[in-house]
N, C-alpha and C positions, 0 to 999 in steps of 0.2 A: 867751730862755730857747731853751734847745737844745730841738729837735724830738724828740717820741717816737719812741720806738725802732718801726718797722714788724714788726707783727704776721701770719708770713705761716702759715697753717693747710695743713700741707701736704696733697695730695691722700688723699682715703680708697682704702687698699689694697683690690683686689678680694677680693671674698669665695673661699678656698679652695674647690676642687670636694670636694663631698661625696664620701665613698667608699660605695659599696653597702654594706648592713649585710648581715650575713648571720644566720638563725635558728639560734640554739645547739641549739633540739630536732632541727631539720633535719639539721645538720652531725652531732649524735652518732647519731640514725638512719641516714646515709648510711655513717656509719664502722662502724657493724654490722654492713651488709650485706655477704656473704661470696658469692664466686661458687657455686654448687651447681646440680646437674642439676634439671632440670624435676622436681616430685613425681611420685610413681608409687603404686602402689596399696601399696607394700610400704614408701614413707617419706613419709606425709601430712605435710602443711604447713600451718600456720593461718596467716595473711597479717595483717600489721598497716599501718596507712596512716598518715602523719604528712604533716597541711598546716600547713605554714607562713604568714601573709599579712604581709605589710609594712605599718607606719602609713605613710599618706601624708606625715606631717613627716617622715621619716624618709629620705626617696627626693626627687630631683630629679625632675621631669617628664619625662626621658629615659628613666626606669630602669622595667622590665614590672613590676605589682604582680600578675602572675599568679598561680595558687595554686602552689606546688610540693608535687607528691605524691612521696611515698618510701615503694616497699610493699618487705616486706624477710618475707623467708625464714624462720620458725620452727619449726623440728622437734619434733614432741611425741612423746612416749610410748605407745605401744599395745600389748600383750602379749596372747597367747594361749596360755592353761597349760591344759595337756593333763592330765586328772586331778584339776583344781582342786579338786573337793571333796573328796577324798581329807585323810589326817594332813599329806604334805609340801607338797601344791597349794594347798589351803587356807591352810597359813602362807604361801607366796609371794605366792598372793591377799591376804592382808592388808598382807602389806609391801608391794607394790605401790602398793597405794591409800594408805598413809601415805606415799608419795612421789610422790603426786598424777599416779601412771601408770593411764592408761586399762585396764582389764583382762574379759579373756574368758575365760571358763572353760568346756572342754569336755568334757562325763565324761558318764557311762552314766545317773547319777544324778541330772543338771543340778542345782538347788539344793540347797543343804544343808539338815537339817530343822532347826540350831537357826538362832537370829535374834541376833546380833551385829550391832554397830550398822554394819562394814563390809561386810556379805555386802549390803546394800544398792547398794552402790556396785560391785559386779561383774554384767555381763551372762551370766547363766547359761545354757548350752547344754546339752542331753541330749542326747546322740546317741555312736555307735558311732566310733571311727576308723576301721574296716574298708569304713565308709560315709557316711562324714561329706562334708557338699557343702562340698569347701575354699574355692568360689569363694566361698562367703556367711560361712563361720567368718576366712575368714585377711584378707580386704578389710581394708584399712588398718594393716594389723598391723606392729611392728618387730623383731617379736622372735617365736619361739615358745621355749615351756618345755615337756620334757615328763620329765612324772614317771610315766611309765604303767612298769609292771611288777608280777611276781606270781610264787606259788609255784604248783603244780601238777605233773603228770605233766610228761614230757621234751616232750612235741607242745606242751603248754598254755605251757610255759615258754619256749620257742622262740618261740613264735607271739605271746605278749604283749609279752617281753622285747626280741625282738631284730623278727620281722617287724612289726607294729603302728609301731613308732619306726621302721626302715626308711622305712615307708610317710609317716609323718609328716615325716621329713624332705625326702623327695621331693619332697610336695606343698609342703612352704614355697618350695623352692629354684624349683620350678614357678611359683608364683605370687609371685615378687620378693619375701621376705621375707631383710630383711640380715642377720637374727641366728637360730641356732637353740642350745639351752640344753637340756642333757641330766643328767638327774639318774643317775647312772649308781651303784655299786659296788666299795667296798675290794677290793682281791684278796686281803685277809688274807694275802701272801705263803706262800699255798697252790702246794703240787707242780703240774705242770702237768696231772696226770692226775688231780687234784682239780675240775679248771677245766673239766671239759670237760661239768658238767651242763647243762642245758637252760640256767638259771637264768643263769648265768655266760657260755656260749657266745653266748645272745640278746644279753646286756648288750654283750657287746663287737662283736659285728655292729653294732650299733647305735651304736657309737661311731665305728667306722669310715665308718659311712655322714655321721656329723655332720663328723667331720673330712676327710671325701673333699670333701661339698660345698660345707664350710665352710670352706676351710683358716686362715683368715685372719678367722673370725669367731665358729666353731664354739666351745661352752664345754662341758667334761665337767666334771663333779664327783664324786669319789670320797670319799661319806664313807664311813661305818663305822655303827655303829649310832646310828639316830637317836631320841633322846630327847626326849617333852614332851609336855604332855597330849593325849594323843590321844581323840577322842570316835567311838564304836561305837553304834549306835542308841541314840542318846539318853544313853547314859553314858560318864562320863569315866574314861578308862586314864591314872594318871599315872606315865608312863614315865622322866620326871625324877627319882621318887624315886629310881629307881635308876642311871638315866643320870648326872646330874648329879655326883650322888658318886663312883662309878668314875671320869670325869674327870677328877677333882681329885687323886685318888690316884694315876692312870697320870702325869697332867701331873708331879706331884712325886716320882715315883720314875724318873722318864724318863731322867735320867742314869747310872741305874744299870742299867737294862733295855734300855739301845741296844745293846750286845753283844749280846744274845740277841736281835736283830731280824732276823739273819742264819739262825737256825733257821727250819725248812719249819714253815710253817703256826703261827708263832709270836706273828703281830700276831690270833688269833682271841682272845688273851688280852691279849695287849701295846697294841693299835690302841686308842686313845681314843676312846668316844665322841663325836657331836657334836649339839647342841642343833637343835633344826627350825629355830630361828629364825635361827642362823647359818646353815642353807643356805639358806633364804630372802632373806637378805641377800647371801649372795653370788652367788645368783640376777640378785638386783637391780644390782647393782654389774657383772655380764658385763652387762645391758640398759642402762645409762647408759654405761661406760664402752667405746672402742671397741677400746681398747689391752689388755683384758682375754679372751684367747681361750687355747684351749691345753685340757690336760689338768692338775685339780688336786687335790690329795691332800688328806689331812682338816687337815694343819695348816695349806695353802695357804687354804682354805674359812673356816677362822677368821678368817686374817688380810685376803682380801676382806670377810667382814662386817664387821671393826673398819671397814674403811676408812669403811664407808657409814654407820655407827652414828654416826660422829666427828662 
């Protein structure tokens, strides 16, 4: 009988070394961390901590199971609206709240009398810009938005349209607020001698201060007639009943009226109105978009608002 073949069992292969496991959440958090300067009073940050532990069965004995801490700086927005209880200011506060932005309003009247749901989400302060305690008002602000302006005699208009805004710009710069947004006014293609009134000279002085102190982050919006539902002493004035149809009409005949735009004061008739909501959302665009700065015309205001509404 032929001998049975000899069966030889090959030696067991050594187990391949285990590669260390990586925590997906930790890697994702680490990837999102970007180098940034330490938080300042003008740029608050919320800090988020991610912990990852390795299961004992997944690692060899010579790998540490010490928790890995990832600390990321995440920027949050906080704006201070000067004149926030007014017609334009309240629209800005409302739009900011709808976008999850923290809002502080400083105005002489403080909290408005009406009780819309968004009102409770704004920190209303009563005070005068000329006597404000800026170290308290501006703490943690990432942008200041000024809607200050008004009519009166020459000295009054220079003071509220110009001096008040200049004081606010200087205070914001002093306390490290990175952005300033000014609601100014369209010049209506007026001759220079008609732009010497306290209203226009005050606004232009404020514009110069913004663009000088904030050359790469200052925003000047120049709307014309602003329409919307304006609340005065408990009554609602429907400015949109006039402004909205007029805006549509002027937009529809724009190609025919363009040749007239070079005529002095032509924009008193041809400049289209703009809704208060468009102004408000253009402001929000300025708050959240670092590439949005400079002087913006009526049409550019509408385009900026459309970007936020998308």
